[in-house]
C-alpha positions as CSV (number, residue, x, y, z in Angstrom):
1,M,-78.6,-134.8,72.7
2,N,-77.0,-132.9,70.0
3,K,-79.2,-133.6,67.1
4,K,-78.2,-133.0,63.5
5,T,-81.3,-130.3,62.8
6,K,-82.1,-128.1,59.6
7,I,-82.6,-124.5,60.0
8,T,-86.1,-123.7,60.3
9,G,-86.0,-120.0,60.8
10,A,-84.8,-116.9,61.9
11,V,-84.7,-116.2,65.8
12,L,-84.8,-112.8,67.4
13,L,-81.6,-111.7,68.3
14,S,-79.7,-108.3,70.0
15,L,-79.2,-105.5,67.4
16,S,-75.3,-105.8,67.3
17,A,-75.8,-109.7,66.8
18,L,-77.8,-109.4,63.9
19,L,-75.7,-106.4,62.3
20,M,-72.8,-108.9,63.0
21,A,-74.6,-111.9,61.2
22,G,-75.8,-109.9,58.3
23,T,-72.6,-107.7,57.2
24,A,-70.3,-108.1,54.7
25,S,-68.0,-106.3,52.6
26,A,-66.8,-106.4,48.7
27,A,-64.3,-109.3,48.8
28,T,-62.9,-111.4,46.0
29,A,-65.3,-113.3,43.8
30,F,-65.4,-117.0,44.1
31,T,-62.8,-118.7,41.7
32,D,-64.6,-120.6,38.9
33,P,-63.2,-123.8,37.2
34,T,-62.2,-121.8,34.3
35,T,-60.1,-119.1,35.2
36,A,-58.3,-121.4,37.5
37,V,-58.0,-123.9,34.6
38,W,-59.2,-127.0,36.9
39,G,-59.7,-128.9,33.6
40,W,-63.7,-128.1,33.0
41,D,-66.0,-125.6,32.6
42,R,-69.7,-125.6,35.0
43,G,-71.9,-127.3,33.3
44,D,-69.9,-129.4,31.4
45,T,-70.7,-133.2,30.7
46,E,-69.4,-135.0,33.9
47,T,-69.4,-131.8,36.5
48,S,-71.7,-130.5,39.0
49,Y,-71.7,-127.1,40.7
50,A,-73.8,-125.5,43.3
51,E,-73.5,-122.0,45.2
52,W,-75.3,-120.3,47.6
53,S,-74.7,-116.5,48.6
54,V,-78.6,-115.5,50.3
55,I,-80.2,-118.0,52.3
56,A,-84.0,-117.0,52.9
57,D,-85.9,-117.3,55.8
58,N,-87.6,-120.2,55.4
59,A,-84.5,-122.2,54.1
60,F,-84.4,-125.8,55.1
61,D,-87.7,-126.8,54.9
62,P,-87.8,-130.2,57.4
63,S,-91.4,-131.4,56.1
64,A,-89.8,-131.8,52.4
65,P,-90.0,-135.4,51.2
66,T,-87.1,-137.0,50.8
67,G,-85.1,-137.2,48.0
68,A,-86.5,-133.6,46.9
69,F,-85.0,-130.2,47.1
70,D,-85.5,-128.4,50.6
71,A,-86.9,-124.9,50.2
72,D,-83.6,-123.3,49.5
73,S,-81.2,-126.2,49.0
74,S,-81.6,-125.5,45.8
75,P,-79.2,-122.9,45.3
76,E,-79.6,-119.1,43.7
77,I,-76.3,-118.3,42.5
78,G,-75.6,-121.5,40.4
79,N,-77.1,-125.1,40.5
80,N,-76.3,-127.9,38.0
81,G,-75.8,-131.6,37.6
82,F,-77.2,-132.6,41.0
83,V,-80.5,-134.3,42.3
84,L,-79.9,-132.6,45.7
85,T,-77.7,-130.1,47.8
86,D,-78.8,-130.0,51.7
87,L,-76.7,-127.7,53.6
88,V,-77.6,-128.6,57.5
89,A,-76.2,-127.0,60.6
90,N,-75.4,-129.7,63.0
91,N,-75.4,-127.0,66.2
92,T,-78.8,-125.9,67.6
93,G,-77.6,-122.2,67.7
94,A,-77.8,-121.7,64.0
95,F,-80.2,-119.4,62.4
96,V,-80.7,-117.5,59.2
97,T,-80.3,-113.7,59.5
98,G,-83.0,-113.3,56.1
99,T,-82.5,-111.8,53.1
100,G,-82.7,-107.9,54.5
101,L,-80.0,-108.7,56.7
102,G,-77.5,-110.9,53.8
103,G,-79.0,-114.1,54.1
104,N,-76.2,-115.8,56.2
105,V,-76.6,-118.7,58.6
106,Y,-75.4,-117.5,62.0
107,S,-74.7,-118.7,65.5
108,F,-73.7,-116.7,68.6
109,S,-74.5,-119.5,71.3
110,D,-72.2,-122.7,70.2
111,T,-70.2,-123.5,67.6
112,P,-71.1,-123.8,64.2
113,D,-70.7,-127.5,62.9
114,W,-72.0,-127.5,59.3
115,T,-72.4,-131.0,56.7
116,L,-73.0,-130.2,52.7
117,D,-74.4,-133.7,51.4
118,V,-74.6,-133.2,47.5
119,E,-75.9,-135.8,45.6
120,T,-75.1,-135.9,41.7
121,D,-77.7,-137.4,38.8
122,Y,-74.4,-139.6,37.6
123,T,-71.2,-140.8,39.1
124,L,-69.1,-138.6,37.3
125,G,-67.5,-141.0,35.1
126,A,-65.3,-144.2,36.6
127,G,-62.2,-143.5,38.4
128,T,-61.6,-140.4,40.3
129,V,-62.9,-136.4,40.3
130,D,-61.8,-133.3,41.8
131,V,-64.0,-131.5,44.7
132,Y,-63.5,-127.9,45.6
133,L,-65.5,-126.4,48.4
134,Q,-65.5,-122.3,48.7
135,L,-66.6,-120.7,51.6
136,K,-66.9,-116.9,53.1
137,V,-67.4,-116.5,56.5
138,L,-67.3,-113.4,58.8
139,G,-66.7,-113.4,62.5
140,T,-65.1,-116.3,64.4
141,L,-62.9,-118.2,61.5
142,L,-63.0,-121.7,60.1
143,D,-61.4,-124.6,61.8
144,F,-59.2,-126.1,59.2
145,T,-58.5,-129.5,61.1
146,S,-62.3,-130.0,61.0
147,V,-62.4,-129.9,57.1
148,T,-63.5,-133.4,55.5
149,L,-64.9,-134.6,52.4
150,D,-66.8,-138.0,53.4
151,G,-64.2,-138.2,56.1
152,L,-61.2,-137.4,54.4
153,G,-58.7,-135.1,54.9
154,Y,-58.3,-132.2,52.0
155,T,-55.3,-132.0,49.4
156,T,-54.9,-128.0,49.6
157,A,-56.6,-125.5,51.5
158,D,-55.7,-121.9,50.8
159,V,-57.1,-118.2,52.4
160,V,-57.6,-116.3,49.6
161,Y,-59.2,-113.3,50.9
162,S,-58.6,-112.3,54.7
163,G,-60.0,-108.5,56.0
164,A,-62.5,-106.6,58.1
165,A,-65.6,-107.6,57.5
166,G,-66.8,-103.9,58.1
167,G,-70.2,-102.4,59.5
168,A,-70.8,-100.8,63.0
169,F,-69.2,-103.9,64.8
170,G,-66.4,-104.7,62.6
171,G,-64.8,-108.4,62.5
172,A,-63.2,-110.5,60.4
173,E,-64.3,-112.3,56.9
174,E,-62.1,-114.8,55.0
175,E,-62.6,-116.7,52.1
176,Y,-61.5,-120.2,51.6
177,L,-60.6,-122.6,48.8
178,I,-60.2,-125.8,49.6
179,S,-59.7,-129.2,47.6
180,W,-60.0,-133.2,47.2
181,I,-57.7,-134.3,44.4
182,G,-58.2,-137.4,42.5
183,V,-60.7,-138.8,44.8
184,E,-63.0,-142.2,44.0
185,A,-66.0,-140.9,42.0
186,S,-69.8,-141.1,43.5
187,S,-73.1,-140.4,43.1
188,L,-73.2,-138.7,47.1
189,Y,-70.5,-136.5,48.6
190,S,-70.4,-135.4,52.4
191,L,-68.5,-132.2,53.3
192,S,-68.3,-131.4,56.9
193,W,-66.6,-128.1,58.8
194,L,-66.7,-126.3,62.0
195,A,-66.0,-122.6,63.2
196,L,-63.3,-122.4,65.8
197,G,-66.0,-121.2,68.2
198,S,-69.2,-119.2,68.2
199,S,-70.4,-116.5,66.1
200,M,-69.3,-117.3,62.4
201,S,-71.7,-115.9,59.9
202,L,-71.5,-118.5,57.1
203,D,-72.2,-116.0,54.4
204,E,-71.6,-117.6,51.2
205,V,-71.0,-121.6,49.9
206,S,-69.8,-123.3,46.6
207,V,-69.1,-126.8,45.4
208,D,-67.6,-127.9,42.0
209,I,-66.7,-131.4,41.0
210,G,-65.3,-132.5,38.1
211,N,-63.9,-135.4,36.2
212,Y,-60.5,-134.1,35.1
213,A,-60.2,-137.3,32.8
214,A,-63.6,-136.6,31.3
215,T,-63.2,-133.2,30.1
216,P,-59.3,-132.7,29.1
217,I,-57.9,-129.6,28.4
218,I,-57.4,-129.9,24.7
219,L,-54.8,-127.7,23.1
220,P,-55.0,-126.6,19.3
221,P,-52.1,-128.2,17.3
222,S,-49.5,-125.1,16.5
223,A,-47.5,-124.6,13.5
224,V,-43.8,-125.0,13.1
225,P,-42.1,-121.6,13.2
226,V,-40.7,-121.2,9.9
227,P,-37.1,-120.4,11.1
228,A,-37.4,-123.9,13.3
229,A,-38.6,-125.2,10.1
230,L,-35.6,-124.2,8.3
231,F,-33.5,-125.4,11.2
232,M,-34.9,-129.0,10.9
233,F,-35.3,-129.4,6.6
234,G,-31.8,-127.3,5.9
235,P,-29.2,-129.7,7.1
236,A,-31.1,-132.6,4.1
237,L,-31.1,-129.5,1.8
238,L,-27.5,-128.6,1.9
239,G,-26.7,-132.4,1.7
240,F,-29.1,-132.7,-1.4
241,M,-27.4,-129.9,-2.8
242,G,-23.6,-131.2,-2.2
243,L,-24.9,-134.7,-3.8
244,R,-25.6,-132.3,-6.9
245,R,-22.7,-130.4,-7.1
246,K,-20.8,-133.6,-6.5
247,V,-22.5,-135.2,-9.7
248,A,-22.2,-132.3,-11.6
249,N,-18.3,-132.2,-11.8
250,T,-18.1,-135.8,-12.4
251,V,-20.2,-135.7,-15.6
252,A,-17.8,-132.3,-16.7
């Protein structure tokens, strides 16, 4: 039985596999809520954010107590609004390449099968939330049909970057932005995805969750331009002037 396992460390590989697993190129930066105008900024009340770029050799310590962060389940790029973030490889062939080789998670013997469980320290308010998952992968690409949030298919999925990974052995590199819009608010979310086959290197992951209704975009009131103001009040002013002229003629 292929049990759901947490990654426990690096495994020796051939030089070519290690270079492929740890190779990364200068692609685009992940999208942030402010730039994308999702309706909130990272760090706002009723929002959560976590991002991993370098995964250490001692990641996902299985001895960590229930409810505590595993060794590298505390995202090093950013983390707010979460009690627990747990990135789990369900396939037994996954291993961490080590920080000297990019700090990626790679599998050459079976298909990478991922689960990202995130538990917030509040329920993000009542009603609905928007969830955004971003992935950067090298080698074998993402199987879009496999991507779910608590079993739900995504609302939108975009390839925001696609190119050559570079390095001695080449390979593809892609970045994805996947969203679930208006899903029921919760304190626990589970994201899942698969590769199209073996030899995917997971390079970077981020998740943003926000309650649009709780942090709306409020635009400052705009003053009425002078020409528009004259257009609005002009007819009334002309009517008043005509009435005054009529009264003056009557008196004369």
